[in-house]
Kinemage of the C-alpha trace (Angstrom):
@kinemage 1
@onewidth
@group {chain A} dominant
@subgroup {mainchain}
@vectorlist {calphas} color= white
{ca unk a 1} P -10.018 -28.258 8.762
{ca unk a 2} L -8.197 -24.983 8.946
{ca unk a 3} L -7.127 -23.820 5.548
{ca unk a 4} L -3.399 -23.257 4.794
{ca unk a 5} L -2.705 -20.073 2.993
{ca unk a 6} L 0.311 -18.695 1.115
{ca unk a 7} L 0.533 -14.963 0.555
{ca unk a 8} L 2.979 -13.478 -2.072
{ca unk a 9} L 4.450 -10.122 -0.969
{ca unk a 10} L 5.236 -8.428 -4.252
{ca unk a 11} L 7.885 -5.911 -3.159
{ca unk a 12} L 8.162 -2.771 -5.325
{ca unk a 13} L 9.795 -0.589 -2.728
{ca unk a 14} L 13.091 0.288 -4.471
{ca unk a 15} L 15.730 -1.335 -6.827
{ca unk a 16} L 18.333 0.763 -4.976
{ca unk a 17} L 19.983 -1.621 -2.509
{ca unk a 18} L 21.764 1.045 -0.510
{ca unk a 19} L 18.394 2.939 -0.097
{ca unk a 20} L 16.765 -0.255 0.907
{ca unk a 21} L 19.445 -0.936 3.579
{ca unk a 22} L 19.037 2.643 4.855
{ca unk a 23} L 15.235 2.177 5.114
{ca unk a 24} L 15.775 -1.125 7.001
{ca unk a 25} L 18.150 0.508 9.392
{ca unk a 26} L 16.549 3.874 9.981
{ca unk a 27} L 12.766 3.304 9.531
{ca unk a 28} L 12.296 -0.408 10.277
{ca unk a 29} L 15.073 -0.506 12.991
{ca unk a 30} L 16.822 -3.634 11.646
{ca unk a 31} L 13.700 -5.344 10.228
{ca unk a 32} L 12.418 -5.085 6.589
{ca unk a 33} L 9.314 -3.629 4.965
{ca unk a 34} L 8.246 -7.174 4.170
{ca unk a 35} L 8.557 -8.455 7.644
{ca unk a 36} L 6.755 -5.362 9.077
{ca unk a 37} L 3.860 -6.040 6.695
{ca unk a 38} L 3.662 -9.682 7.505
{ca unk a 39} L 3.544 -9.093 11.238
{ca unk a 40} L 0.936 -6.405 10.865
{ca unk a 41} L -1.147 -8.851 8.907
{ca unk a 42} L -0.846 -11.426 11.654
{ca unk a 43} L 0.650 -14.049 9.324
{ca unk a 44} L 3.263 -16.734 10.084
{ca unk a 45} L 6.547 -16.918 8.192
{ca unk a 46} L 5.408 -20.131 6.385
{ca unk a 47} L 2.344 -18.296 5.117
{ca unk a 48} L 4.518 -15.564 3.543
{ca unk a 49} L 6.542 -15.628 0.318
{ca unk a 50} L 8.702 -12.732 -0.657
{ca unk a 51} L 9.381 -11.554 -4.137
{ca unk a 52} L 11.561 -8.520 -5.123
{ca unk a 53} L 9.668 -7.328 -8.159
{ca unk a 54} L 12.113 -4.526 -8.741
{ca unk a 55} L 14.611 -7.139 -10.086
{ca unk a 56} L 12.090 -8.532 -12.640
{ca unk a 57} L 12.152 -12.030 -11.447
{ca unk a 58} L 8.614 -13.281 -10.590
{ca unk a 59} L 7.303 -16.701 -9.380
{ca unk a 60} L 6.445 -18.785 -12.468
{ca unk a 61} L 3.334 -20.341 -11.029
{ca unk a 62} L 1.027 -17.676 -9.669
{ca unk a 63} L -1.662 -20.146 -8.884
{ca unk a 64} L 0.362 -21.437 -5.905
{ca unk a 65} L -0.622 -18.273 -3.976
{ca unk a 66} L -3.902 -17.610 -2.271
{ca unk a 67} L -3.447 -13.895 -2.197
{ca unk a 68} L -0.973 -11.138 -3.235
{ca unk a 69} L -0.036 -7.900 -1.317
{ca unk a 70} L 1.790 -5.225 -3.250
{ca unk a 71} L 3.446 -2.657 -1.065
{ca unk a 72} L 4.571 0.883 -1.462
{ca unk a 73} L 7.288 2.137 -3.785
{ca unk a 74} L 9.719 5.004 -4.229
{ca unk a 75} L 9.016 4.699 -7.980
{ca unk a 76} L 6.375 6.748 -9.718
{ca unk a 77} L 4.278 4.954 -12.291
{ca unk a 78} L 3.503 8.246 -14.051
{ca unk a 79} L 3.686 8.517 -17.785
{ca unk a 80} L 7.191 9.883 -18.552
{ca unk a 81} L 8.621 8.838 -15.216
{ca unk a 82} L 8.274 5.058 -15.476
{ca unk a 83} L 11.555 3.140 -15.186
{ca unk a 84} L 11.855 -0.073 -17.192
{ca unk a 85} L 11.580 -2.220 -14.048
{ca unk a 86} L 8.211 -0.552 -13.220
{ca unk a 87} L 6.838 -1.391 -16.674
{ca unk a 88} L 7.969 -5.046 -16.249
{ca unk a 89} L 5.601 -5.431 -13.308
{ca unk a 90} L 2.465 -4.591 -15.256
{ca unk a 91} L 2.031 -7.942 -17.142
{ca unk a 92} L 2.430 -9.890 -13.939
{ca unk a 93} L -0.025 -7.786 -12.085
{ca unk a 94} L -2.545 -8.276 -14.915
{ca unk a 95} L -1.866 -12.029 -14.668
{ca unk a 96} L -2.720 -12.020 -11.005
{ca unk a 97} L -5.930 -10.190 -11.635
{ca unk a 98} L -6.979 -12.356 -14.571
{ca unk a 99} L -6.404 -15.521 -12.357
{ca unk a 100} L -8.830 -14.163 -9.906
{ca unk a 101} L -6.268 -14.180 -7.067
{ca unk a 102} L -7.145 -11.785 -4.264
{ca unk a 103} L -4.902 -8.685 -4.475
{ca unk a 104} L -4.331 -5.897 -2.024
{ca unk a 105} L -2.408 -2.918 -3.458
{ca unk a 106} L -0.953 -0.417 -0.847
{ca unk a 107} L 0.103 3.073 -1.869
{ca unk a 108} L 2.475 2.375 -4.792
{ca unk a 109} L 0.716 -0.977 -5.092
{ca unk a 110} L -2.531 1.005 -5.830
{ca unk a 111} L -0.743 3.039 -8.403
{ca unk a 112} L 1.093 0.157 -10.119
{ca unk a 113} L -2.167 -1.856 -10.247
{ca unk a 114} L -4.191 1.047 -11.657
{ca unk a 115} L -1.597 1.573 -14.475
{ca unk a 116} L -1.528 -2.192 -15.166
{ca unk a 117} L -5.321 -2.149 -15.470
{ca unk a 118} L -5.496 0.694 -17.874
{ca unk a 119} L -5.807 3.640 -15.507
{ca unk a 120} L -3.780 6.737 -15.350
{ca unk a 121} L -1.570 7.926 -12.367
{ca unk a 122} L -0.629 11.573 -11.952
{ca unk a 123} L 1.270 13.727 -9.487
{ca unk a 124} L -1.360 14.952 -6.974
{ca unk a 125} L -2.024 18.561 -7.865
{ca unk a 126} L -2.635 19.340 -4.182
{ca unk a 127} L 0.868 18.209 -3.297
{ca unk a 128} L 2.291 15.545 -1.020
{ca unk a 129} L -0.050 13.859 1.451
{ca unk a 130} L 1.910 12.742 4.438
{ca unk a 131} L 0.968 11.951 8.027
{ca unk a 132} L -2.000 10.565 9.871
{ca unk a 133} L -5.101 11.303 7.665
{ca unk a 134} L -8.762 10.871 8.043
{ca unk a 135} L -10.286 8.568 5.459
{ca unk a 136} L -14.075 8.884 4.876
{ca unk a 137} L -15.625 5.731 3.605
{ca unk a 138} L -18.228 5.945 0.849
{ca unk a 139} L -21.600 4.048 0.999
{ca unk a 140} L -19.895 1.183 -1.010
{ca unk a 141} L -16.875 1.355 1.281
{ca unk a 142} L -19.081 0.967 4.442
{ca unk a 143} L -20.705 -2.165 3.005
{ca unk a 144} L -17.309 -3.612 1.598
{ca unk a 145} L -15.792 -6.553 3.555
{ca unk a 146} L -12.452 -4.917 3.593
{ca unk a 147} L -13.826 -2.269 5.928
{ca unk a 148} L -16.062 -4.565 8.029
{ca unk a 149} L -16.420 -3.251 11.522
{ca unk a 150} L -15.243 0.224 10.725
{ca unk a 151} L -17.061 3.539 11.349
{ca unk a 152} L -17.567 6.100 8.540
{ca unk a 153} L -14.317 7.872 9.276
{ca unk a 154} L -10.987 6.143 9.881
{ca unk a 155} L -7.570 7.569 10.880
{ca unk a 156} L -4.673 5.949 9.030
{ca unk a 157} L -1.021 6.718 7.923
{ca unk a 158} L -0.279 8.168 4.466
{ca unk a 159} L 2.858 9.062 2.431
{ca unk a 160} L 2.409 9.723 -1.227
{ca unk a 161} L 2.721 12.370 -3.985
{ca unk a 162} L 1.059 10.435 -6.851
{ca unk a 163} L -2.594 9.313 -7.149
{ca unk a 164} L -4.966 7.609 -9.579
{ca unk a 165} L -6.308 10.340 -11.784
{ca unk a 166} L -9.796 8.848 -12.118
{ca unk a 167} L -11.700 5.641 -11.758
{ca unk a 168} L -12.550 3.463 -14.661
{ca unk a 169} L -16.200 2.705 -15.084
{ca unk a 170} L -16.043 -0.707 -13.402
{ca unk a 171} L -14.105 0.538 -10.414
{ca unk a 172} L -15.766 1.486 -7.133
{ca unk a 173} L -14.666 4.418 -4.902
{ca unk a 174} L -14.551 3.024 -1.335
{ca unk a 175} L -12.944 5.803 0.566
{ca unk a 176} L -11.557 9.381 0.197
{ca unk a 177} L -9.502 11.976 2.064
{ca unk a 178} L -9.294 15.702 1.868
{ca unk a 179} L -6.035 15.633 -0.173
{ca unk a 180} L -6.856 12.629 -2.319
{ca unk a 181} L -10.298 11.374 -3.452
{ca unk a 182} L -9.250 7.827 -4.504
{ca unk a 183} L -7.961 6.566 -1.172
{ca unk a 184} L -9.601 3.160 -1.451
{ca unk a 185} L -10.744 1.479 -4.738
{ca unk a 186} L -12.560 -1.826 -5.324
{ca unk a 187} L -12.164 -3.640 -8.632
{ca unk a 188} L -14.453 -6.617 -8.931
{ca unk a 189} L -14.604 -9.177 -6.114
{ca unk a 190} L -10.872 -9.748 -5.691
{ca unk a 191} L -8.971 -6.523 -6.067
{ca unk a 192} L -8.743 -3.905 -3.350
{ca unk a 193} L -6.427 -0.869 -3.620
{ca unk a 194} L -5.428 1.543 -0.850
{ca unk a 195} L -3.614 4.883 -1.235
{ca unk a 196} L -2.969 4.971 2.548
{ca unk a 197} L -0.646 2.590 4.481
{ca unk a 198} L -2.415 0.175 6.853
{ca unk a 199} L 0.899 -1.681 7.367
{ca unk a 200} L 2.783 1.439 8.668
{ca unk a 201} L 3.027 2.316 12.311
{ca unk a 202} L 3.190 5.841 13.716
{ca unk a 203} L 6.836 5.210 14.618
{ca unk a 204} L 7.692 4.445 11.001
{ca unk a 205} L 6.518 7.953 9.924
{ca unk a 206} L 8.492 9.587 12.788
{ca unk a 207} L 11.576 7.696 11.783
{ca unk a 208} L 11.116 8.735 8.217
{ca unk a 209} L 10.759 12.380 9.165
{ca unk a 210} L 13.964 12.303 11.117
{ca unk a 211} L 15.760 10.454 8.355
{ca unk a 212} L 14.739 12.758 5.475
{ca unk a 213} L 14.127 16.047 7.360
{ca unk a 214} L 16.471 17.982 5.146
{ca unk a 215} L 14.597 16.810 2.065
{ca unk a 216} L 11.296 17.858 3.660
{ca unk a 217} L 12.704 21.389 4.205
{ca unk a 218} L 14.014 21.499 0.661
{ca unk a 219} L 10.659 20.725 -0.960
{ca unk a 220} L 8.791 23.160 1.379
{ca unk a 221} L 6.856 20.501 3.295
{ca unk a 222} L 8.336 21.979 6.566
{ca unk a 223} L 9.233 25.633 7.000
{ca unk a 224} L 11.025 25.424 10.284
{ca unk a 225} L 11.745 23.168 13.275
{ca unk a 226} L 8.554 24.332 14.943
{ca unk a 227} L 6.596 22.905 12.029
{ca unk a 228} L 8.454 19.658 12.393
{ca unk a 229} L 7.615 19.313 16.080
{ca unk a 230} L 3.940 20.157 15.372
{ca unk a 231} L 3.796 17.596 12.663
{ca unk a 232} L 5.446 14.862 14.809
{ca unk a 233} L 2.915 15.597 17.564
{ca unk a 234} L 0.073 15.253 15.126
{ca unk a 235} L 0.939 11.592 14.168
{ca unk a 236} L -1.583 9.266 15.738
{ca unk a 237} L -1.366 5.633 16.613
{ca unk a 238} L -3.372 3.882 13.953
{ca unk a 239} L -2.051 0.323 14.451
{ca unk a 240} L -5.437 -1.249 15.449
{ca unk a 241} L -7.135 0.126 12.256
{ca unk a 242} L -4.282 -0.896 9.979
{ca unk a 243} L -4.096 -4.359 11.449
{ca unk a 244} L -7.900 -4.836 11.133
{ca unk a 245} L -7.875 -3.865 7.410
{ca unk a 246} L -5.095 -6.299 6.635
{ca unk a 247} L -6.810 -9.084 8.600
{ca unk a 248} L -10.111 -8.334 6.858
{ca unk a 249} L -8.360 -8.841 3.546
{ca unk a 250} L -6.970 -12.202 4.775
{ca unk a 251} L -10.184 -13.324 6.394
{ca unk a 252} L -12.782 -12.184 3.844
{ca unk a 253} L -10.913 -12.277 0.551
{ca unk a 254} L -8.122 -14.754 0.877
{ca unk a 255} L -9.261 -17.576 3.185
{ca unk a 256} L -12.753 -18.142 1.594
{ca unk a 257} L -11.090 -18.849 -1.784
{ca unk a 258} L -7.987 -20.617 -0.453
{ca unk a 259} L -6.989 -24.192 -1.089
{ca unk a 260} L -7.453 -26.638 1.816
């Protein structure tokens, strides 16, 4: 009998409704971050439950879910920068982990979970990591089920300025990049954290550049229009790798422990 699964998408993108609407229009072209992630994971609508964690209202019964995916965020869980809504997510994340429910944290999801579990998140001293990056799997990463079927080096999409400062003793480093060592972290048998974005397509990054180009110029990421064109040309199609990572999470972490 095929197991029925239910995944909670714990959305921490932004509490700013106007900003969310802009993202939906300009980046996701009328869709939503949640829907894009669901489709990349190959899940049906009935297998997906949405929760806007920025509003502080979480499902009462966490045990009804077979897995949790925490997406990216515009909020920075850095000491001194944490908004009240960010802090309200930590106890719930700890509850998920304590219950042994498989959790995949993506970008902000890595950072929020790291903070909830007692780690520290800092602004990356090397600056913003944005674009298609090469992630090198460690020995542990190569043998981890999340990366089953992958070569040592994987190209994936990235967009972040914060990072986990260091790994706690019980955490495993699964993958690194030139700009950010903790690109993939394993915590026990059920928690996997990714600084990169397996759910994002190359088109999403290109749309983001066009939407926020002036901001990229202001912070010095781009010097001129020539640099913008060069960057856009450097973005690779990483959809197959992103989809496979998300499916590996479902197939090897969620389904084996799911209810019938």
